[in-house]
C-alpha positions as CSV (number, residue, x, y, z in Angstrom):
1,M,-43.1,98.1,-7.7
2,L,-46.6,98.4,-9.1
3,W,-47.5,94.8,-8.0
4,S,-47.4,95.9,-4.4
5,Q,-50.4,98.1,-5.3
6,V,-52.6,95.6,-7.0
7,R,-55.6,97.9,-6.5
8,L,-54.0,100.3,-9.0
9,L,-53.5,97.5,-11.5
10,L,-57.0,96.3,-11.2
11,E,-58.3,99.8,-11.8
12,A,-55.9,100.4,-14.7
13,T,-56.9,97.1,-16.4
14,A,-60.7,97.4,-15.9
15,D,-62.6,97.5,-19.2
16,R,-65.1,100.2,-19.6
17,L,-66.2,99.9,-23.2
18,H,-65.8,96.5,-25.0
19,Q,-65.8,93.4,-23.0
20,Q,-69.5,93.2,-22.0
21,A,-70.6,94.0,-25.5
22,R,-68.5,91.0,-26.8
23,R,-69.6,88.6,-24.0
24,A,-71.5,86.4,-26.5
25,M,-68.4,86.0,-28.6
26,Y,-66.1,84.6,-25.9
27,P,-68.1,83.9,-22.7
28,V,-65.4,81.4,-21.4
29,S,-62.7,84.0,-21.6
30,L,-64.8,86.6,-19.9
31,A,-65.7,84.2,-17.1
32,L,-62.0,83.5,-16.6
33,V,-61.2,87.3,-16.4
34,E,-64.0,87.8,-13.9
35,S,-62.9,84.9,-11.8
36,L,-59.3,86.2,-11.7
37,R,-60.3,89.7,-11.0
38,A,-62.6,88.5,-8.2
39,E,-59.4,87.2,-6.6
40,S,-57.6,90.5,-7.1
41,I,-55.6,89.2,-10.0
42,P,-55.4,91.8,-12.8
43,A,-56.7,90.2,-16.0
44,M,-58.2,91.4,-19.2
45,I,-59.2,90.3,-22.7
46,S,-56.3,90.7,-25.1
47,G,-57.1,92.8,-28.2
48,A,-60.2,91.6,-29.9
49,G,-60.1,88.4,-27.8
50,P,-60.5,85.6,-26.9
51,S,-57.0,85.5,-25.4
52,V,-56.7,86.6,-21.8
53,I,-53.7,88.7,-20.4
54,V,-53.0,88.2,-16.7
55,L,-50.6,90.4,-14.7
56,G,-48.9,89.1,-11.6
57,A,-45.9,87.5,-9.9
58,A,-44.8,84.4,-11.8
59,G,-45.0,82.1,-8.7
60,E,-48.6,83.2,-7.9
61,L,-49.7,82.8,-11.5
62,A,-48.1,79.3,-11.8
63,T,-49.9,78.2,-8.6
64,R,-53.2,79.6,-10.0
65,Q,-52.7,77.8,-13.4
66,A,-52.0,74.5,-11.6
67,E,-55.2,74.9,-9.6
68,E,-57.2,75.7,-12.7
69,Q,-55.8,72.7,-14.5
70,Q,-56.6,70.4,-11.6
71,A,-60.2,71.7,-11.4
72,A,-60.6,71.2,-15.2
73,E,-59.4,67.7,-15.0
74,Q,-61.7,66.9,-12.1
75,S,-64.7,68.3,-14.0
76,R,-63.9,65.9,-16.9
77,I,-64.1,62.7,-14.8
78,E,-66.7,60.5,-16.3
79,I,-68.8,58.2,-14.2
80,A,-69.3,54.8,-15.8
81,S,-72.7,53.2,-15.3
């Protein structure tokens, strides 16, 4: 029901106090949260961090996870000289 109004989930999960102050402690986690939220996927730091909670439909999240893993693998390719 709420997923159909993702705008409400994005607003409800927006951090207003802690995440920016803790940026130096877990910059990779915050970069992931920002990337997901830029694509209208509600995400936030879990508790004191660095874990990330993502809200969404299982199929959409699985697709996103596969894309992220593929991108990570491609960025690890070493070029032998």
